[in-house]
Each structure stands twice: as C-alpha cells, then as structure tokens.
C-alpha positions in Angstrom: -35.9 -49.8 57.6 -32.3 -48.5 57.8 -32.0 -44.6 57.4 -29.7 -43.8 54.6 -26.3 -42.4 55.5 -26.6 -38.8 54.3 -23.4 -36.9 54.2 -23.9 -33.2 54.2 -22.7 -31.6 50.9 -19.7 -29.6 50.9 -20.2 -25.9 50.0 -19.5 -25.4 46.2 -16.1 -24.0 45.7 -16.0 -20.7 43.9 -14.6 -21.1 40.3 -11.1 -19.9 39.9 -11.0 -16.5 38.5 -10.2 -16.3 34.7 -6.6 -15.1 34.1 -6.5 -11.4 33.2 -6.5 -10.7 29.5 -3.1 -9.5 28.2 -3.5 -5.7 27.4 -4.1 -5.0 23.6 -1.1 -2.6 23.7 1.2 -5.3 25.0 0.1 -7.7 22.3 0.7 -5.1 19.6 4.0 -4.1 20.9 5.3 -7.8 21.1 4.1 -8.4 17.5 5.8 -5.2 16.2 9.1 -6.1 18.0 9.0 -9.7 16.8 10.7 -8.6 13.4 12.2 -5.5 12.0 10.4 -6.3 8.7 6.8 -6.7 10.0 4.4 -5.0 7.6 1.0 -6.1 8.9 -0.6 -7.5 12.0 -3.7 -9.7 11.7 -6.1 -10.8 14.5 -8.5 -13.5 13.3 -10.7 -15.8 15.4 -9.3 -19.3 15.4 -5.7 -18.2 14.9 -2.9 -16.9 17.2 -2.1 -13.3 16.5 -0.2 -13.1 13.1 2.5 -10.9 11.5 3.2 -10.6 7.9 6.9 -10.7 7.0 8.1 -10.8 3.4 4.6 -11.3 2.2 4.1 -14.4 4.4 1.9 -14.8 7.5 3.5 -16.2 10.7 1.5 -17.1 13.8 3.3 -15.7 16.9 3.6 -17.2 20.4 2.9 -14.5 23.1 2.9 -15.5 26.7 -0.7 -15.5 27.9 -2.1 -15.2 24.5 -3.2 -18.4 22.5 -5.6 -18.9 19.8 -7.8 -16.0 19.7 -11.6 -16.4 20.2 -14.4 -14.2 18.8 -14.5 -12.5 22.2 -10.8 -11.9 22.0 -10.9 -10.2 18.8 -13.9 -8.1 19.8 -12.2 -6.9 22.9 -9.1 -6.0 20.8 -11.3 -4.1 18.3 -13.1 -2.2 21.1 -9.7 -1.2 22.6 -8.6 0.1 19.1 -11.8 2.0 18.4 -11.9 3.6 21.9 -14.1 6.6 21.9 -14.2 6.9 18.1 -18.0 6.8 17.8 -17.9 7.4 14.1 -15.8 4.3 13.5 -18.0 2.2 15.8 -21.1 3.4 13.9 -19.6 2.7 10.6 -18.6 -0.8 11.7 -22.2 -1.5 12.9 -23.8 -0.1 9.7 -21.4 -1.1 6.9 -19.5 -3.9 8.4 -16.0 -2.4 8.5 -14.2 0.8 9.5 -10.8 2.4 9.0 -8.9 4.2 11.8 -5.5 5.1 13.0 -3.8 3.9 16.1 -0.4 4.7 17.6 1.8 3.4 20.4 4.0 6.2 21.6 7.7 5.8 20.9 7.0 2.6 18.9 4.9 2.9 15.8 1.7 4.2 14.1 -0.8 2.0 12.4 -3.5 2.2 9.8 -6.2 -0.1 11.0 -9.1 -1.8 9.3 -11.8 -3.7 11.5 -14.4 -5.7 9.6 -16.9 -8.4 10.6 -16.8 -11.9 9.1 -19.1 -14.9 10.0 -20.5 -12.9 12.9 -17.1 -12.0 14.5 -14.5 -9.3 14.3 -11.2 -9.6 12.4 -8.5 -6.8 12.3 -5.6 -5.9 10.1 -3.1 -3.3 11.2 -0.7 -1.8 8.6 2.6 -0.8 10.4 3.5 2.8 9.5 7.1 3.9 9.8 7.6 6.7 12.3 9.9 8.7 10.1 8.8 10.1 6.7 10.8 8.3 3.8 12.7 10.2 1.2 13.9 9.4 -2.4 17.3 8.2 -1.1 16.0 5.8 1.7 13.5 4.2 -0.9 15.9 4.2 -3.8 13.1 5.6 -6.0 13.7 6.2 -9.7 15.0 9.6 -10.3 12.3 10.4 -12.9 9.8 10.5 -10.0 11.6 13.7 -8.7 10.2 15.5 -11.6 6.8 15.2 -10.1 7.8 17.7 -7.4 8.5 20.2 -10.0 5.2 20.1 -11.6 2.9 23.2 -11.4 -0.5 21.5 -12.0 -2.2 18.4 -13.2 -2.7 14.9 -11.8 -0.1 12.3 -10.6 -1.4 8.9 -9.8 0.5 6.1 -8.0 -1.1 2.8 -8.3 -0.6 -0.8 -7.3 -2.1 -3.6 -5.2 -2.3 -3.3 -1.3 1.1 -3.4 0.3 3.1 -2.4 -2.9 4.4 0.9 -1.3 2.2 3.5 -2.8 1.8 5.5 0.4 5.6 5.4 1.0 6.3 6.7 -2.6 3.7 9.6 -2.2 5.0 10.4 1.3 8.7 10.7 -0.2 7.4 12.9 -3.2 5.5 15.1 -0.6 8.6 15.3 1.6 10.6 16.4 -1.4 8.1 19.3 -2.1 8.0 20.1 1.7 11.8 20.5 1.7 12.1 22.5 -1.6 8.9 24.4 -2.1 7.4 27.2 0.0 3.8 25.9 -0.9 0.6 25.4 0.9 -0.2 21.6 0.8 -3.4 20.0 1.8 -3.7 16.2 2.3 -6.9 14.3 2.7 -6.4 10.7 4.0 -8.2 7.7 5.4 -6.6 7.6 7.9 -3.5 9.9 8.2 -0.5 7.7 7.8 2.9 9.8 7.7 3.0 12.9 9.7 4.5 15.7 7.9 6.1 18.5 9.9 6.1 22.0 8.3 9.5 22.6 6.5 9.6 25.1 3.6 6.0 24.2 2.9 3.1 24.5 5.2 1.1 21.2 5.2 -2.3 20.6 6.6 -3.4 17.0 7.0 -7.1 16.1 7.1 -8.4 12.8 8.1 -11.6 11.3 6.8 -14.5 11.0 9.3 -12.7 13.0 12.1 -12.0 16.1 9.9 -14.3 15.6 6.9 -17.1 13.3 6.0 -15.9 12.3 2.5 -12.9 12.8 0.0 -15.2 14.6 -2.5 -16.3 17.2 0.1 -12.9 17.8 1.5 -11.4 18.1 -2.0 -14.1 20.5 -3.1 -13.4 22.6 0.1 -9.6 22.5 -0.6 -10.3 24.4 -3.9 -11.3 27.4 -1.5 -8.2 26.9 0.8 -5.5 28.2 -1.6 -3.3 25.1 -1.8 -0.7 24.6 -4.5 -0.6 20.9 -3.9 -3.4 18.6 -2.9 -2.9 14.9 -1.9 -6.1 12.7 -2.0 -5.5 9.3 -0.3 -7.5 7.4 -2.8 -9.8 8.3 -5.8 -12.6 5.9 -4.7 -15.6 7.1 -6.6 -16.9 9.1 -9.6 -17.4 12.3 -7.5 -13.9 12.3 -6.1 -12.4 11.7 -9.6 -14.5 14.5 -11.1 -13.5 17.0 -8.3 -9.8 15.9 -8.7 -9.9 16.6 -12.5 -11.5 20.0 -11.7 -8.7 20.8 -9.2 -6.0 20.0 -11.7 -7.8 22.0 -14.5 -7.9 25.1 -12.2 -4.1 25.1 -11.6 -3.6 22.7 -8.6 -1.1 19.8 -8.6 -3.1 16.8 -7.3 -1.6 13.4 -6.1 -3.7 10.4 -5.4 -3.7 6.6 -5.6 -5.7 3.8 -7.3 -5.8 0.0 -6.7 -4.9 -0.9 -10.2 -2.2 -3.0 -11.6 -0.7 -0.9 -14.4 -1.2 2.4 -16.3 -3.7 1.0 -19.0 -5.8 -0.3 -16.2 -5.7 2.9 -14.4 -7.1 4.8 -17.3 -9.8 2.1 -17.8 -10.8 2.3 -14.2 -11.2 6.1 -14.2 -13.1 6.2 -17.5 -15.4 3.3 -16.4 -16.3 5.1 -13.3 -18.5 7.4 -15.4 -21.8 6.8 -17.4 -21.2 5.8 -21.0 -22.5 9.3 -22.3 -19.8 11.1 -20.1 -16.8 8.9 -21.1 -15.7 10.8 -24.1 -15.5 14.1 -22.2 -13.7 12.4 -19.3 -11.2 10.9 -21.6 -10.5 14.4 -23.0 -10.1 15.9 -19.6 -7.9 13.1 -18.3 -5.7 13.3 -21.3 -5.1 17.0 -20.6 -4.8 16.7 -16.9 -2.7 13.7 -16.2 1.1 14.2 -15.8 2.3 10.8 -14.5 0.8 7.5 -13.8 3.2 5.4 -11.6 2.6 1.7 -11.0 4.4 -0.5 -8.5 4.9 -4.2 -7.8 7.0 -5.9 -5.2 8.6 -9.0 -6.5 10.4 -11.8 -4.3 14.2 -11.7 -4.8 16.0 -14.8 -5.9 18.4 -14.7 -3.0 15.5 -14.8 -0.5 16.4 -11.3 1.0 12.9 -9.9 0.7 11.4 -8.3 -2.3 12.5 -5.7 -5.0 10.4 -3.0 -6.3 9.5 -2.8 -10.0 8.1 0.5 -11.4 6.0 1.3 -14.5 6.1 5.0 -15.4 3.7 6.5 -17.9 4.5 10.2 -18.6 2.3 12.7 -20.3 3.6 13.2 -23.9 1.8 14.1 -27.2 1.6 10.5 -27.9 0.3 9.2 -24.6 -2.3 12.0 -24.3 -3.6 11.0 -27.8 -3.9 7.4 -26.7 -5.8 8.3 -23.5 -8.1 10.8 -25.4 -8.9 8.5 -28.3 -8.6 5.1 -26.7 -6.1 2.4 -27.4 -5.9 0.4 -30.6 -3.6 -2.2 -32.3 -0.2 -0.8 -32.3 -1.3 2.4 -30.5 -1.4 1.4 -26.8 0.0 2.9 -23.8 2.2 0.0 -23.4 3.7 0.6 -26.9 4.3 4.3 -25.9 6.1 3.3 -22.8 8.3 0.8 -24.6 9.4 3.4 -27.0 9.5 6.3 -24.4 12.7 5.3 -22.5 14.4 8.5 -23.6 11.3 10.4 -22.1 12.0 8.6 -18.7 9.1 6.0 -19.2 9.4 2.3 -18.0 7.1 -0.7 -18.4 6.7 -3.6 -16.1 7.9 -6.4 -18.4 11.0 -4.5 -19.3 11.9 -4.0 -15.7 11.3 -7.6 -14.9 13.4 -8.7 -17.9 16.2 -6.8 -16.5 15.9 -8.4 -13.0 15.8 -11.8 -14.7 18.8 -11.3 -16.8 20.7 -9.8 -13.8 19.7 -12.8 -11.7 17.9 -10.7 -9.1 14.7 -12.7 -9.5 13.8 -16.3 -10.5 12.6 -16.8 -14.0 9.3 -18.2 -13.2 8.8 -15.8 -10.4 9.4 -12.9 -12.8 7.0 -14.4 -15.4 4.3 -14.7 -12.7 4.4 -10.9 -12.2 4.7 -10.0 -15.8 1.9 -8.0 -17.5 2.2 -10.4 -20.5 4.1 -13.6 -19.6 4.1 -15.0 -23.0 5.7 -12.0 -24.6 8.3 -11.8 -21.8 9.2 -15.5 -22.3 9.9 -14.7 -25.9 11.9 -11.6 -25.0 14.2 -13.7 -22.8 14.4 -16.8 -25.1 18.0 -16.2 -25.8 18.8 -16.0 -22.0 16.8 -19.3 -21.6 18.8 -21.0 -24.1 22.2 -19.7 -23.1 24.6 -22.5 -22.0 26.4 -20.1 -19.7 23.2 -19.6 -17.6 23.4 -21.7 -14.4 20.1 -23.3 -13.4 18.7 -22.0 -10.1 19.1 -25.3 -8.3 22.7 -25.9 -9.5 23.5 -22.3 -8.4 22.4 -23.1 -4.9 24.2 -26.5 -4.9 27.3 -24.8 -6.2 27.2 -22.6 -3.1 26.4 -19.3 -4.9 23.6 -18.6 -2.3 25.3 -17.0 0.7 24.1 -17.7 4.2 21.9 -15.0 5.7 23.9 -12.3 7.1 23.6 -8.6 7.9 24.7 -8.0 4.3 21.8 -10.1 3.1 19.5 -7.9 5.2 21.1 -4.7 3.7 20.4 -6.1 0.2 16.6 -5.8 0.7 14.7 -3.3 -1.4 14.7 0.0 0.4 11.1 0.6 -0.6 10.1 -2.8 0.9 12.0 -2.2 4.1 10.1 1.1 4.5 6.8 -0.7 3.8 7.5 -3.3 6.4 9.2 -1.3 9.0 
C-alpha cells in the first residue's frame, strides 16, 4: 500500500493589518471645508458621512472613509463624548445626549448623539465662530426694540434649523454692545460664545454647570441679572419659572419649537393642567412682549433660502386674545394682519410679498403658508395677470442667471449665518 504523499502545511500567514481609521477630527474638518454653506453633519450607519447644504443632504467622499458601519459611528460618538461622563450616562439611560464640540481655528458644533436600531447616529450643527449682529442677518428693524425692553418674555420660535439661535444671539449681542447689564444664559449646549462688552455675560451649560433649565433659572433669580436667556422652554416647570422671572422685573428670552405665534400660545397653555390654564393665560398675557416666528423658504433663483418672519407684539388687543382665548374674528392672526402700523407681521403676508416680487415660486410659497387656501385667494389677481411670466418660460427666456459670486451674495444673510 502506497504511502500518501503528505506535503507539510505552510505556516498560516498573519492577516494584513486593518488600515488605521481616519481620525474623527480629520473627518469633521473635511466635511466642514467641503462647502461654505454647510449647516449640519450627519453620521449614520449604512451611509457615507453627509453634509446638509441648502436643506439637502449630500454624501461626501473622503479618502479612507467609505460607507460607515455601526462600529464606525460608535467610534466617532466615543471621540466626541470624550471624558464627558454625564453625556455618556445620558446616552445609555435615555438613548440620546447633547453636547458641544469644537475644532480650534475651524468651528464649534452643537452635537446630538442618539441610538437607533441598536447603533449610534450623530447630528452635528455647525455654529459660526463669530457672533452675528442685526446687519449681518438683515433682521427686521422691529426686533431691535426687544433690546430696549425692561422686563417680560420674548420668544423666538420655529422648526429646527430656522435660525432661532442666530436671531437670539444677534439680539443678545445688541444688548451686550449697548447696555451695562448683567446677563445670564442657560443653554444646552452653549452655542455662540459672548465676550464681555458693555454687559457682563455669564453662560451656563446644561449638565456641566447645572442639572436642569428650571433649577438654573430659579437660581438666576438670586444672581441679580437684568436679562436671562433660556435656551428652550421644554417643560411646565421651566415655563412657570420663566413667567415668575418676567413678573419680578427680569427680561427673559427663550425659544420654542412651534410654527407660529398662535401655536406658541397653545403650546405654553397646554403644558399645564386644565385647572391651571386660565391663570397661566392671564400671566402669559401680562408677561409676553414679543413672539417672533421664523421660516426659511427656498428662493426661486436657487440661491439658497430667504427668511420669513412673523412678529406678534404685545398690545391691548393681543393681550386680550391671549388671556381670553381666540374666537371667530378675534384671533392673533387677525391682530397681526391689522397691526402693521405697530410693527407686526404675519407669515402669509410675507410670503405673498415674496411671490409677487418673484423671490419664491408660487407653489413653494403656498407650501410654506399658514393657510394656503386663503393665500391663493389673496394672489388670485397675480395668478391671472397676463404680464406674469410662467416660471418655466422665465428660465427658457434666460432670466435665470448662471451661478456666480453675485448669486452667492444674494443668499439670505440669516441662512448663511445658520449654514456657515
């Protein structure tokens, strides 16, 4: 019987070392530098790193970085959290956490890390390195009056990414330049860094400086501020303490994720039990000074988005509607329509102006309107006008200019500040 020819096995070759992961800071730097108008960075398993520009997501190609795995996003999340044990604990217990992150000489970021389908996803809002002012954002001049107020509540509302933080930062900067006040901000996380000018500004961050908005706000009442900025009125307790602060002579600024002035009042009242709502209506009617709502609408020429503002001002009429509730013919929208001489604005009036001026497309404007049916009736004469050139014909006629630096300069200053 022949002996089988046994060939000694070759020693197993060591697997090639995996390529070193691209450092998180390098990835973030590449994304930020990819466009001057980047507003957000998004890291999601199953996608390459993404940036948001003009409200649209774009997957980016970065050398050494492909489609992200769950391990990749977990590593990036760990790098962003670093030694922040509070953020890590919150992520484990509540499934999401907020924190701030900065790259020296490049940018600062507001970061939210959350779990989804057992893996981590990350959204990073790019925060401009310089504090905006009224001129750079082209804010309505009526908003300058908020810096002259002595007390009360000023609310800035709108969806995520509508520029609430930039508007508040500009107002606070105006106070900082003109008033020798003590100002306290309570933020989650701190976004714009305000240096002391005429005012003295102390900025407190949730979790690192205080466990909650409500506790920090209550403590602020004993810290002798003239102005208090609360990043967001998230719950009943924070709203109640904010009202108390306004009633005791402080000027309080804050934000809410609501779409317009009427919805803002509903949200605040609805945060309280039914038995308390009448008294809260009464207190809010006396305390509020302005409710400023914002929307960013895509421009017709493709040069980004333009900011539309709704401004509700405290007058005898609006205070009555807040206190007694709205009814037929007695709504906050009616008051804003009739209150132009008092400096008030309403969204549909602003959008109508944009449409008639050719700044936004008709259907785009209607999609952002509070009441599209009523707005369509308001512009019926414009729609039927024979002198109006249809959008497609306008483009074919060559009215749309090629993108140039002038097109870039035509972008809304507020939007550029948000996306920078």
